[in-house]
C-alpha positions in Angstrom: -11.9 46.9 -31.4 -9.2 46.9 -28.5 -11.8 46.7 -26.0 -13.7 44.0 -27.2 -10.6 41.5 -27.5 -9.7 42.4 -24.4 -13.3 41.4 -23.3 -13.0 38.1 -24.9 -9.7 37.3 -23.4 -10.7 38.3 -19.9 -13.4 35.8 -20.7 -11.5 33.4 -21.8 -9.3 33.4 -18.8 -11.7 33.9 -16.5 -13.6 30.2 -17.9 -10.5 28.4 -17.9 -9.8 29.8 -14.1 -13.2 28.3 -13.4 -12.9 24.9 -14.9 -9.2 24.6 -13.0 -10.7 25.9 -9.6 -13.7 23.0 -10.7 -11.1 20.3 -11.2 -8.6 20.9 -8.6 -11.7 20.6 -5.7 -13.0 17.6 -7.4 -9.8 15.8 -7.6 -8.6 16.9 -3.8 -11.4 14.6 -2.4 -9.5 11.4 -1.9 -10.8 8.6 -0.2 -11.8 9.5 3.4 -8.6 7.9 5.7 -9.6 5.1 8.2 -11.3 6.8 11.1 -9.6 6.3 14.6 -9.8 2.9 16.8 -9.2 3.2 20.4 -7.8 0.5 21.8 -5.0 -1.4 22.9 -2.9 -3.8 21.2 -0.6 -6.7 22.2 2.3 -7.6 20.1 3.3 -11.4 21.5 6.3 -13.0 20.2 6.3 -17.0 18.6 5.8 -18.1 22.1 2.7 -16.4 22.8 4.1 -14.0 25.5 3.2 -10.4 25.4 6.1 -8.2 24.4 4.8 -5.2 23.9 1.8 -3.4 24.6 0.6 -0.2 22.5 -2.4 1.8 23.7 -4.6 4.0 21.0 -6.7 7.2 21.9 -8.4 9.4 19.4 -8.9 13.1 19.9 
């Protein structure tokens, strides 16, 4: 009788582990981040003069 109870408990624990793993896998798939856009960005002051230039390089 003890062996049967052990098998049932093991089956329940394994089933819960599978459900937890599946849930973790599905919830970890977040929205993909915005892809890198290489280029040049200029920051200007109120008069329109360029005060800062930022270059972005994607790898």
